mmCIF file as gemmi writes it, N, C-alpha and C atoms, coordinates in Angstrom:
data_model
loop_
_atom_site.group_PDB
_atom_site.id
_atom_site.type_symbol
_atom_site.label_atom_id
_atom_site.label_alt_id
_atom_site.label_comp_id
_atom_site.label_asym_id
_atom_site.label_entity_id
_atom_site.label_seq_id
_atom_site.pdbx_PDB_ins_code
_atom_site.Cartn_x
_atom_site.Cartn_y
_atom_site.Cartn_z
_atom_site.occupancy
_atom_site.B_iso_or_equiv
_atom_site.pdbx_formal_charge
_atom_site.auth_seq_id
_atom_site.auth_asym_id
_atom_site.pdbx_PDB_model_num
ATOM 1 N N . ILE Axp A 1 ? 12.478 12.336 22.651 1 0 ? 1 A 1
ATOM 2 C CA . ILE Axp A 1 ? 11.251 12.23 21.855 1 0 ? 1 A 1
ATOM 3 C C . ILE Axp A 1 ? 11.604 11.973 20.389 1 0 ? 1 A 1
ATOM 4 N N . ASN Axp A 2 ? 12.63 12.658 19.902 1 0 ? 2 A 1
ATOM 5 C CA . ASN Axp A 2 ? 13.025 12.507 18.504 1 0 ? 2 A 1
ATOM 6 C C . ASN Axp A 2 ? 13.416 11.064 18.182 1 0 ? 2 A 1
ATOM 7 N N . ALA Axp A 3 ? 14.194 10.444 19.065 1 0 ? 3 A 1
ATOM 8 C CA . ALA Axp A 3 ? 14.613 9.054 18.85 1 0 ? 3 A 1
ATOM 9 C C . ALA Axp A 3 ? 13.409 8.119 18.863 1 0 ? 3 A 1
ATOM 10 N N . GLU Axp A 4 ? 12.46 8.395 19.745 1 0 ? 4 A 1
ATOM 11 C CA . GLU Axp A 4 ? 11.246 7.569 19.816 1 0 ? 4 A 1
ATOM 12 C C . GLU Axp A 4 ? 10.439 7.685 18.523 1 0 ? 4 A 1
ATOM 13 N N . LEU Axp A 5 ? 10.328 8.888 17.996 1 0 ? 5 A 1
ATOM 14 C CA . LEU Axp A 5 ? 9.596 9.094 16.746 1 0 ? 5 A 1
ATOM 15 C C . LEU Axp A 5 ? 10.294 8.404 15.574 1 0 ? 5 A 1
ATOM 16 N N . LYS Axp A 6 ? 11.618 8.455 15.564 1 0 ? 6 A 1
ATOM 17 C CA . LYS Axp A 6 ? 12.374 7.78 14.504 1 0 ? 6 A 1
ATOM 18 C C . LYS Axp A 6 ? 12.141 6.274 14.566 1 0 ? 6 A 1
ATOM 19 N N . THR Axp A 7 ? 12.093 5.725 15.77 1 0 ? 7 A 1
ATOM 20 C CA . THR Axp A 7 ? 11.826 4.294 15.946 1 0 ? 7 A 1
ATOM 21 C C . THR Axp A 7 ? 10.429 3.949 15.437 1 0 ? 7 A 1
ATOM 22 N N . GLN Axp A 8 ? 9.458 4.77 15.79 1 0 ? 8 A 1
ATOM 23 C CA . GLN Axp A 8 ? 8.078 4.547 15.324 1 0 ? 8 A 1
ATOM 24 C C . GLN Axp A 8 ? 8.003 4.639 13.807 1 0 ? 8 A 1
ATOM 25 N N . MET Axp A 9 ? 8.716 5.597 13.22 1 0 ? 9 A 1
ATOM 26 C CA . MET Axp A 9 ? 8.724 5.755 11.757 1 0 ? 9 A 1
ATOM 27 C C . MET Axp A 9 ? 9.281 4.496 11.093 1 0 ? 9 A 1
ATOM 28 N N . GLU Axp A 10 ? 10.365 3.96 11.634 1 0 ? 10 A 1
ATOM 29 C CA . GLU Axp A 10 ? 10.972 2.749 11.085 1 0 ? 10 A 1
ATOM 30 C C . GLU Axp A 10 ? 10 1.587 11.162 1 0 ? 10 A 1
ATOM 31 N N . GLU Axp A 11 ? 9.329 1.437 12.306 1 0 ? 11 A 1
ATOM 32 C CA . GLU Axp A 11 ? 8.353 0.362 12.475 1 0 ? 11 A 1
ATOM 33 C C . GLU Axp A 11 ? 7.212 0.505 11.477 1 0 ? 11 A 1
ATOM 34 N N . LEU Axp A 12 ? 6.738 1.725 11.275 1 0 ? 12 A 1
ATOM 35 C CA . LEU Axp A 12 ? 5.647 1.962 10.332 1 0 ? 12 A 1
ATOM 36 C C . LEU Axp A 12 ? 6.081 1.697 8.896 1 0 ? 12 A 1
ATOM 37 N N . LYS Axp A 13 ? 7.314 2.063 8.558 1 0 ? 13 A 1
ATOM 38 C CA . LYS Axp A 13 ? 7.828 1.786 7.208 1 0 ? 13 A 1
ATOM 39 C C . LYS Axp A 13 ? 7.885 0.286 6.957 1 0 ? 13 A 1
ATOM 40 N N . GLN Axp A 14 ? 8.34 -0.469 7.956 1 0 ? 14 A 1
ATOM 41 C CA . GLN Axp A 14 ? 8.411 -1.927 7.812 1 0 ? 14 A 1
ATOM 42 C C . GLN Axp A 14 ? 7.013 -2.525 7.681 1 0 ? 14 A 1
ATOM 43 N N . GLU Axp A 15 ? 6.082 -2.023 8.483 1 0 ? 15 A 1
ATOM 44 C CA . GLU Axp A 15 ? 4.702 -2.509 8.404 1 0 ? 15 A 1
ATOM 45 C C . GLU Axp A 15 ? 4.099 -2.202 7.034 1 0 ? 15 A 1
ATOM 46 N N . ARG Axp A 16 ? 4.373 -1.009 6.517 1 0 ? 16 A 1
ATOM 47 C CA . ARG Axp A 16 ? 3.881 -0.613 5.192 1 0 ? 16 A 1
ATOM 48 C C . ARG Axp A 16 ? 4.418 -1.547 4.118 1 0 ? 16 A 1
ATOM 49 N N . GLN Axp A 17 ? 5.718 -1.871 4.208 1 0 ? 17 A 1
ATOM 50 C CA . GLN Axp A 17 ? 6.318 -2.789 3.238 1 0 ? 17 A 1
ATOM 51 C C . GLN Axp A 17 ? 5.647 -4.165 3.305 1 0 ? 17 A 1
ATOM 52 N N . GLN Axp A 18 ? 5.384 -4.646 4.522 1 0 ? 18 A 1
ATOM 53 C CA . GLN Axp A 18 ? 4.723 -5.94 4.679 1 0 ? 18 A 1
ATOM 54 C C . GLN Axp A 18 ? 3.32 -5.912 4.076 1 0 ? 18 A 1
ATOM 55 N N . LEU Axp A 19 ? 2.601 -4.817 4.279 1 0 ? 19 A 1
ATOM 56 C CA . LEU Axp A 19 ? 1.244 -4.705 3.729 1 0 ? 19 A 1
ATOM 57 C C . LEU Axp A 19 ? 1.275 -4.648 2.207 1 0 ? 19 A 1
ATOM 58 N N . ILE Axp A 20 ? 2.251 -3.928 1.651 1 0 ? 20 A 1
ATOM 59 C CA . ILE Axp A 20 ? 2.382 -3.857 0.198 1 0 ? 20 A 1
ATOM 60 C C . ILE Axp A 20 ? 2.676 -5.249 -0.37 1 0 ? 20 A 1
ATOM 61 N N . LEU Axp A 21 ? 3.577 -5.977 0.281 1 0 ? 21 A 1
ATOM 62 C CA . LEU Axp A 21 ? 3.883 -7.342 -0.167 1 0 ? 21 A 1
ATOM 63 C C . LEU Axp A 21 ? 2.639 -8.229 -0.095 1 0 ? 21 A 1
ATOM 64 N N . MET Axp A 22 ? 1.876 -8.097 0.991 1 0 ? 22 A 1
ATOM 65 C CA . MET Axp A 22 ? 0.658 -8.885 1.135 1 0 ? 22 A 1
ATOM 66 C C . MET Axp A 22 ? -0.34 -8.557 0.022 1 0 ? 22 A 1
ATOM 67 N N . LEU Axp A 23 ? -0.502 -7.279 -0.262 1 0 ? 23 A 1
ATOM 68 C CA . LEU Axp A 23 ? -1.41 -6.873 -1.338 1 0 ? 23 A 1
ATOM 69 C C . LEU Axp A 23 ? -0.957 -7.42 -2.679 1 0 ? 23 A 1
ATOM 70 N N . ASN Axp A 24 ? 0.336 -7.347 -2.934 1 0 ? 24 A 1
ATOM 71 C CA . ASN Axp A 24 ? 0.862 -7.841 -4.203 1 0 ? 24 A 1
ATOM 72 C C . ASN Axp A 24 ? 0.683 -9.345 -4.345 1 0 ? 24 A 1
ATOM 73 N N . ARG Axp A 25 ? 0.823 -10.08 -3.253 1 0 ? 25 A 1
ATOM 74 C CA . ARG Axp A 25 ? 0.614 -11.534 -3.3 1 0 ? 25 A 1
ATOM 75 C C . ARG Axp A 25 ? -0.86 -11.86 -3.49 1 0 ? 25 A 1
ATOM 76 N N . HIS Axp A 26 ? -1.72 -11.053 -2.893 1 0 ? 26 A 1
ATOM 77 C CA . HIS Axp A 26 ? -3.154 -11.316 -2.933 1 0 ? 26 A 1
ATOM 78 C C . HIS Axp A 26 ? -3.783 -10.856 -4.251 1 0 ? 26 A 1
ATOM 79 N N . HIS Axp A 27 ? -3.236 -9.816 -4.834 1 0 ? 27 A 1
ATOM 80 C CA . HIS Axp A 27 ? -3.829 -9.169 -6.015 1 0 ? 27 A 1
ATOM 81 C C . HIS Axp A 27 ? -4.159 -10.134 -7.161 1 0 ? 27 A 1
ATOM 82 N N . PRO Axp A 28 ? -3.27 -11.073 -7.535 1 0 ? 28 A 1
ATOM 83 C CA . PRO Axp A 28 ? -3.609 -11.954 -8.676 1 0 ? 28 A 1
ATOM 84 C C . PRO Axp A 28 ? -4.852 -12.802 -8.452 1 0 ? 28 A 1
ATOM 85 N N . THR Axp A 29 ? -5.178 -13.108 -7.209 1 0 ? 29 A 1
ATOM 86 C CA . THR Axp A 29 ? -6.338 -13.956 -6.935 1 0 ? 29 A 1
ATOM 87 C C . THR Axp A 29 ? -7.569 -13.153 -6.553 1 0 ? 29 A 1
ATOM 88 N N . CYS Axp A 30 ? -7.429 -11.84 -6.518 1 0 ? 30 A 1
ATOM 89 C CA . CYS Axp A 30 ? -8.5 -10.976 -6.038 1 0 ? 30 A 1
ATOM 90 C C . CYS Axp A 30 ? -9.124 -10.202 -7.198 1 0 ? 30 A 1
ATOM 91 N N . ILE Axp A 31 ? -10.414 -10.025 -7.148 1 0 ? 31 A 1
ATOM 92 C CA . ILE Axp A 31 ? -11.096 -9.17 -8.115 1 0 ? 31 A 1
ATOM 93 C C . ILE Axp A 31 ? -11.124 -7.769 -7.527 1 0 ? 31 A 1
ATOM 94 N N . VAL Axp A 32 ? -10.406 -6.861 -8.154 1 0 ? 32 A 1
ATOM 95 C CA . VAL Axp A 32 ? -10.323 -5.497 -7.652 1 0 ? 32 A 1
ATOM 96 C C . VAL Axp A 32 ? -11.451 -4.682 -8.263 1 0 ? 32 A 1
ATOM 97 N N . ARG Axp A 33 ? -12.25 -4.083 -7.402 1 0 ? 33 A 1
ATOM 98 C CA . ARG Axp A 33 ? -13.353 -3.247 -7.881 1 0 ? 33 A 1
ATOM 99 C C . ARG Axp A 33 ? -12.807 -1.868 -8.208 1 0 ? 33 A 1
ATOM 100 N N . THR Axp A 34 ? -12.646 -1.602 -9.475 1 0 ? 34 A 1
ATOM 101 C CA . THR Axp A 34 ? -12.088 -0.315 -9.882 1 0 ? 34 A 1
ATOM 102 C C . THR Axp A 34 ? -13.17 0.747 -10.064 1 0 ? 34 A 1
ATOM 103 N N . ASP Axp A 35 ? -14.433 0.344 -9.993 1 0 ? 35 A 1
ATOM 104 C CA . ASP Axp A 35 ? -15.496 1.339 -10.173 1 0 ? 35 A 1
ATOM 105 C C . ASP Axp A 35 ? -15.565 2.312 -8.992 1 0 ? 35 A 1
ATOM 106 N N . SER Axp A 36 ? -15.074 1.871 -7.824 1 0 ? 36 A 1
ATOM 107 C CA . SER Axp A 36 ? -15.117 2.752 -6.655 1 0 ? 36 A 1
ATOM 108 C C . SER Axp A 36 ? -13.804 3.499 -6.443 1 0 ? 36 A 1
ATOM 109 N N . ILE Axp A 37 ? -12.801 3.168 -7.251 1 0 ? 37 A 1
ATOM 110 C CA . ILE Axp A 37 ? -11.493 3.824 -7.133 1 0 ? 37 A 1
ATOM 111 C C . ILE Axp A 37 ? -11.218 4.558 -8.446 1 0 ? 37 A 1
ATOM 112 N N . LYS Axp A 38 ? -11.066 5.849 -8.364 1 0 ? 38 A 1
ATOM 113 C CA . LYS Axp A 38 ? -10.838 6.645 -9.573 1 0 ? 38 A 1
ATOM 114 C C . LYS Axp A 38 ? -9.348 6.635 -9.92 1 0 ? 38 A 1
ATOM 115 N N . THR Axp A 39 ? -8.957 5.724 -10.805 1 0 ? 39 A 1
ATOM 116 C CA . THR Axp A 39 ? -7.556 5.627 -11.211 1 0 ? 39 A 1
ATOM 117 C C . THR Axp A 39 ? -7.461 5.491 -12.723 1 0 ? 39 A 1
ATOM 118 N N . PRO Axp A 40 ? -6.388 5.971 -13.291 1 0 ? 40 A 1
ATOM 119 C CA . PRO Axp A 40 ? -6.19 5.793 -14.731 1 0 ? 40 A 1
ATOM 120 C C . PRO Axp A 40 ? -5.994 4.316 -15.072 1 0 ? 40 A 1
ATOM 121 N N . ASP Axp A 41 ? -6.294 3.947 -16.309 1 0 ? 41 A 1
ATOM 122 C CA . ASP Axp A 41 ? -6.15 2.56 -16.74 1 0 ? 41 A 1
ATOM 123 C C . ASP Axp A 41 ? -4.702 2.091 -16.741 1 0 ? 41 A 1
ATOM 124 N N . SER Axp A 42 ? -3.768 3.016 -16.783 1 0 ? 42 A 1
ATOM 125 C CA . SER Axp A 42 ? -2.356 2.645 -16.856 1 0 ? 42 A 1
ATOM 126 C C . SER Axp A 42 ? -1.83 2.063 -15.542 1 0 ? 42 A 1
ATOM 127 N N . GLU Axp A 43 ? -2.532 2.263 -14.445 1 0 ? 43 A 1
ATOM 128 C CA . GLU Axp A 43 ? -2.071 1.753 -13.157 1 0 ? 43 A 1
ATOM 129 C C . GLU Axp A 43 ? -2.369 0.263 -13.052 1 0 ? 43 A 1
ATOM 130 N N . GLY Axp A 44 ? -1.352 -0.504 -12.691 1 0 ? 44 A 1
ATOM 131 C CA . GLY Axp A 44 ? -1.503 -1.948 -12.605 1 0 ? 44 A 1
ATOM 132 C C . GLY Axp A 44 ? -2.21 -2.402 -11.339 1 0 ? 44 A 1
ATOM 133 N N . ASN Axp A 45 ? -2.038 -1.685 -10.246 1 0 ? 45 A 1
ATOM 134 C CA . ASN Axp A 45 ? -2.609 -2.095 -8.974 1 0 ? 45 A 1
ATOM 135 C C . ASN Axp A 45 ? -3.175 -0.869 -8.253 1 0 ? 45 A 1
ATOM 136 N N . PRO Axp A 46 ? -4.455 -0.587 -8.419 1 0 ? 46 A 1
ATOM 137 C CA . PRO Axp A 46 ? -5.051 0.612 -7.822 1 0 ? 46 A 1
ATOM 138 C C . PRO Axp A 46 ? -4.918 0.658 -6.302 1 0 ? 46 A 1
ATOM 139 N N . LEU Axp A 47 ? -5.011 -0.492 -5.634 1 0 ? 47 A 1
ATOM 140 C CA . LEU Axp A 47 ? -4.895 -0.498 -4.177 1 0 ? 47 A 1
ATOM 141 C C . LEU Axp A 47 ? -3.494 -0.09 -3.747 1 0 ? 47 A 1
ATOM 142 N N . LEU Axp A 48 ? -2.501 -0.607 -4.436 1 0 ? 48 A 1
ATOM 143 C CA . LEU Axp A 48 ? -1.118 -0.264 -4.11 1 0 ? 48 A 1
ATOM 144 C C . LEU Axp A 48 ? -0.853 1.207 -4.387 1 0 ? 48 A 1
ATOM 145 N N . GLU Axp A 49 ? -1.389 1.722 -5.478 1 0 ? 49 A 1
ATOM 146 C CA . GLU Axp A 49 ? -1.199 3.138 -5.807 1 0 ? 49 A 1
ATOM 147 C C . GLU Axp A 49 ? -1.804 4.016 -4.716 1 0 ? 49 A 1
ATOM 148 N N . GLN Axp A 50 ? -2.958 3.638 -4.22 1 0 ? 50 A 1
ATOM 149 C CA . GLN Axp A 50 ? -3.584 4.442 -3.16 1 0 ? 50 A 1
ATOM 150 C C . GLN Axp A 50 ? -2.729 4.411 -1.898 1 0 ? 50 A 1
ATOM 151 N N . LEU Axp A 51 ? -2.158 3.268 -1.575 1 0 ? 51 A 1
ATOM 152 C CA . LEU Axp A 51 ? -1.303 3.156 -0.399 1 0 ? 51 A 1
ATOM 153 C C . LEU Axp A 51 ? -0.076 4.058 -0.531 1 0 ? 51 A 1
ATOM 154 N N . GLU Axp A 52 ? 0.51 4.059 -1.72 1 0 ? 52 A 1
ATOM 155 C CA . GLU Axp A 52 ? 1.726 4.846 -1.93 1 0 ? 52 A 1
ATOM 156 C C . GLU Axp A 52 ? 1.466 6.334 -1.873 1 0 ? 52 A 1
ATOM 157 N N . LYS Axp A 53 ? 0.248 6.76 -2.156 1 0 ? 53 A 1
ATOM 158 C CA . LYS Axp A 53 ? -0.087 8.192 -2.108 1 0 ? 53 A 1
ATOM 159 C C . LYS Axp A 53 ? -0.176 8.695 -0.68 1 0 ? 53 A 1
ATOM 160 N N . LYS Axp A 54 ? -0.444 7.794 0.256 1 0 ? 54 A 1
ATOM 161 C CA . LYS Axp A 54 ? -0.619 8.208 1.665 1 0 ? 54 A 1
ATOM 162 C C . LYS Axp A 54 ? 0.7 8.416 2.363 1 0 ? 54 A 1
């Protein structure tokens, strides 16, 4: 079971990296609605910050 969980963790980490890359590529062309996301002004990418917190 432990080996299976480690494999799943690796797959999820890779998927997370792919999603972060996709968000970063999309972000310059996207209008990010910051009124619904409570983040400080110093954060460059509120969507990415929320992903990293999870």
